[in-house]
C-alpha positions as CSV (number, residue, x, y, z in Angstrom):
1,X,-7.1,21.4,35.2
2,X,-10.6,21.3,33.9
3,X,-13.3,22.8,36.3
4,X,-16.8,21.1,36.4
5,X,-18.2,24.3,35.1
6,X,-15.9,24.4,32.3
7,X,-17.2,20.9,31.4
8,X,-20.8,22.1,31.0
9,X,-19.6,24.9,28.7
10,X,-17.6,22.3,26.5
11,X,-20.8,20.3,26.3
12,X,-23.0,23.1,25.4
13,X,-20.4,24.2,22.7
14,X,-20.5,20.7,21.2
15,X,-24.4,20.7,21.0
16,X,-24.5,24.2,19.5
17,X,-21.8,23.4,16.8
18,X,-23.0,20.1,15.9
19,X,-25.8,21.4,13.3
20,X,-23.4,23.8,11.8
21,X,-20.6,21.3,11.5
22,X,-23.2,19.0,9.4
23,X,-24.0,22.1,7.3
24,X,-20.4,22.8,6.7
25,X,-19.9,19.1,5.8
26,X,-22.7,19.2,3.1
27,X,-21.4,22.3,1.7
28,X,-17.7,21.1,1.6
29,X,-19.0,17.8,-0.1
30,X,-20.8,19.9,-2.7
31,X,-17.7,22.0,-3.4
32,X,-15.7,19.0,-3.7
33,X,-18.2,17.5,-6.2
34,X,-18.1,20.8,-8.3
35,X,-14.5,21.2,-8.2
36,X,-13.4,17.6,-9.1
37,X,-16.4,16.5,-11.1
38,X,-16.9,13.5,-8.9
39,X,-20.3,12.6,-7.8
40,X,-19.9,11.7,-4.2
41,X,-23.7,11.4,-3.4
42,X,-24.3,9.1,-6.4
43,X,-21.2,7.0,-5.5
44,X,-22.5,6.6,-2.0
45,X,-25.9,5.6,-3.3
46,X,-24.1,3.0,-5.5
47,X,-22.2,1.8,-2.7
48,X,-25.4,1.4,-0.6
49,X,-27.0,-0.6,-3.5
50,X,-24.1,-2.8,-3.7
51,X,-24.2,-3.5,0.1
52,X,-27.9,-4.4,0.0
53,X,-27.5,-6.7,-3.0
54,X,-24.3,-8.4,-2.0
55,X,-23.7,-12.1,-2.8
56,X,-21.8,-13.1,0.4
57,X,-22.3,-11.9,4.1
58,X,-18.7,-11.0,4.7
59,X,-17.6,-8.6,1.8
60,X,-14.1,-9.8,2.0
61,X,-15.2,-13.3,1.0
62,X,-16.2,-12.0,-2.4
63,X,-13.0,-12.2,-4.7
64,X,-14.4,-9.8,-7.2
65,X,-12.7,-6.4,-7.1
66,X,-13.3,-3.5,-9.2
67,X,-10.3,-3.0,-11.6
68,X,-11.3,0.4,-12.7
69,X,-10.2,1.8,-9.2
70,X,-6.6,2.2,-8.1
71,X,-5.3,-0.7,-6.3
72,X,-4.7,0.9,-2.9
73,X,-8.4,2.0,-2.9
74,X,-10.0,-1.3,-4.1
75,X,-10.4,-2.7,-0.7
76,X,-12.2,0.4,0.7
77,X,-14.4,0.5,-2.4
78,X,-14.9,-3.2,-2.0
79,X,-16.4,-2.6,1.5
80,X,-18.8,-0.2,0.3
81,X,-18.6,2.0,3.4
82,X,-20.6,-0.6,5.0
83,X,-21.1,-1.6,8.8
84,X,-18.3,-3.9,8.1
85,X,-15.9,-1.2,6.9
86,X,-16.7,0.8,10.1
87,X,-16.1,-2.1,12.2
88,X,-12.8,-2.8,10.9
89,X,-11.8,0.7,11.0
90,X,-12.9,0.8,14.7
91,X,-11.1,-2.4,15.4
92,X,-7.8,-1.3,14.2
93,X,-8.2,2.2,15.7
94,X,-8.7,0.8,19.2
95,X,-5.7,-1.4,18.7
96,X,-3.4,1.5,17.8
97,X,-4.8,3.5,20.8
98,X,-4.3,0.6,23.2
99,X,-0.8,0.2,22.0
100,X,-0.1,3.9,22.5
101,X,-1.7,3.7,26.0
102,X,0.5,0.7,26.7
103,X,3.6,2.4,25.7
104,X,2.7,5.4,27.7
105,X,2.1,3.4,30.8
106,X,5.6,1.5,30.3
107,X,7.4,4.8,29.7
108,X,5.6,6.7,32.8
109,X,6.3,3.9,35.2
110,X,9.9,3.1,33.9
111,X,9.2,-0.5,33.0
112,X,11.0,-2.7,30.4
113,X,8.7,-5.0,28.6
114,X,11.6,-7.2,27.4
115,X,12.4,-8.0,31.1
116,X,9.1,-9.7,31.6
117,X,9.8,-13.5,31.8
118,X,6.3,-14.0,29.8
119,X,7.4,-11.6,27.1
120,X,8.5,-14.5,24.7
121,X,5.4,-16.6,25.4
122,X,3.1,-13.6,24.6
123,X,5.1,-13.0,21.4
124,X,4.8,-16.6,20.3
125,X,1.2,-16.8,21.2
126,X,0.3,-13.7,19.2
127,X,2.3,-14.9,16.2
128,X,0.2,-18.0,16.3
129,X,-3.0,-16.4,16.9
130,X,-2.5,-14.0,14.0
131,X,-1.5,-16.8,11.6
132,X,-4.5,-18.9,12.5
133,X,-7.0,-16.1,12.2
């Protein structure tokens, strides 16, 4: 059980550790650049340039992909670490978290979702919505 005084200590720890975490991230990025020979900062500047000079508003509407990048990473590169990339990441992360919370609730309350009379309706509804969108 977390006491209220402990919460203040956790908050202060988070405030104190934040600048050191930023410094550590900078040092680790530099070490990665030196070790692997990959210019991360230059790549991020290039991604920012591509984002600012894009031809379409939604980047996935642009069919051009960079073939010099491995196929599993092309979509991440295509989104240029833009706000659209972070929106998609947040959207899917929340979906996973909500599914985990739903499963936790079902397990804790000993419920069976398959016994719900509306279950088949919801499944059909989600298949239709996912195909349309």
